[in-house]
C-alpha positions in Angstrom: 0.0 0.0 0.0 1.4 3.4 -0.9 1.9 6.2 1.5 -0.9 8.3 0.0 -3.3 5.4 0.3 -2.3 4.8 4.0 -2.9 8.5 4.7 -6.1 8.6 2.6 -4.7 11.4 0.4 -7.0 12.4 -2.5 -5.1 15.4 -3.8 -2.3 14.5 -6.2 0.6 14.6 -6.8 1.4 13.8 -3.2 4.9 15.2 -2.4 7.1 14.9 0.7 10.2 17.2 1.0 13.0 17.0 3.5 14.0 19.8 5.9 16.1 21.4 3.1 13.2 21.4 0.7 14.5 18.5 -1.4 11.8 16.2 -2.8 12.2 12.8 -1.1 8.9 11.2 -2.1 6.5 11.8 -5.0 3.3 9.9 -5.8 0.5 10.2 -8.3 -3.1 8.9 -8.3 -2.2 5.7 -10.2 0.0 4.5 -7.3 3.2 5.3 -9.2 5.8 6.6 -6.7 9.4 7.8 -6.5 11.7 7.9 -3.5 15.0 9.9 -3.4 17.8 10.3 -0.9 20.5 13.0 -0.8 23.9 13.4 0.8 25.0 16.3 3.0 26.0 18.3 -0.2 22.5 17.9 -1.8 23.6 15.3 -4.3 21.0 12.6 -5.1 22.5 9.4 -3.9 19.5 7.0 -4.1 16.5 6.8 -6.4 13.8 4.2 -6.4 10.4 4.0 -8.1 7.4 1.7 -7.9 8.4 -0.2 -11.1 11.4 -1.6 -9.2 14.0 0.6 -10.8 16.7 1.9 -8.3 19.9 3.7 -8.7 22.7 4.3 -6.1 25.3 7.0 -6.6 28.4 8.4 -4.8 30.0 11.8 -5.4 33.4 13.2 -4.6 34.1 16.4 -2.7 33.7 18.4 -5.9 30.3 17.0 -6.6 31.4 14.7 -9.4 29.6 11.4 -9.6 32.3 8.7 -9.1 30.1 5.7 -8.6 26.8 4.5 -10.2 24.9 1.2 -9.6 21.4 0.4 -10.8 18.8 -2.4 -10.6 19.7 -3.6 -14.0 23.1 -4.6 -12.8 25.0 -1.7 -14.4 28.0 -0.5 -12.3 30.3 2.4 -13.2 33.0 2.8 -10.6 35.4 5.7 -11.0 36.2 5.9 -7.3 39.9 6.5 -6.6 41.6 3.1 -5.9 43.6 3.1 -2.8 45.3 0.1 -1.2 46.7 0.3 2.3 49.1 -2.4 3.4 51.8 -2.8 6.0 55.4 -3.5 4.9 55.0 -6.9 6.3 51.9 -7.6 4.2 53.8 -6.4 1.1 56.7 -8.6 1.9 54.4 -11.6 2.5 52.7 -11.1 -0.8 56.1 -11.0 -2.6 57.5 -13.9 -0.6 60.4 -12.0 0.7 61.6 -10.6 4.1 60.7 -7.0 5.1 64.4 -6.2 5.2 64.6 -6.8 1.4 62.1 -4.1 0.7 63.4 -0.7 -0.6 61.1 2.2 -1.5 62.2 4.4 -4.4 61.2 8.0 -5.0 
């Protein structure tokens, strides 16, 4: 049951905005609805509708979308790749002793 039906709303479209005025829910009289979520910078990070479509997104500090995933299985990942390892972990992966590691500039 949709939110509007639960609340016995008769006036459409039915819209809910967050405290910042961003639309987080929209519904029409045919029970079609859309949900949205936003990050602290106002970027839409989640979208879902009543047909089952959903999209998740991530943004960098400059507002550029760096990750996208949807309900069809499409994934676009442009997030910076960062690997953190201890010297011991690197040595173990290479099959050598830590003392044999040298870091070049």
